[in-house]
Phi, psi and omega in degrees: 000131176272141180249131176235123185271001180274190177283152181291316181245144180216156179257135172232147176245151178215154178277132175270106190298327182293334186238355185056034176239171187247149174225160176251154175224139174258124183254139168271110186288341179281313181275342181072034184232150171283126179259342178200145180214133179294330182284315181290318185285310189235000185057043177258133176226160187237151182288336182225158176299318182297318179295319178295319180296315178300315180295319179294319178294324177295314178299317179301317182292330181280319192255332187241123180291156177278091181250135175290145179279347183301134174082005179258128181290140174282154174296150180299137177085358179257125179245000000 
């Protein structure tokens, strides 16, 4: 079992190269997968990195509990 002492879910922002705008993604740090994205789900993008981060953190606070990743088994093949 791998141990991760960070939070289970985290927000990352990235630049959408085709539009020069920003989007947020919520990652499951245990599985190593994106569980939600404003761009994929709703085609929403933001003019600045800061605006995307604020929106992603707000979504994270509403939908995903603050769970420690410690003690949760990773999916097979995910490091």
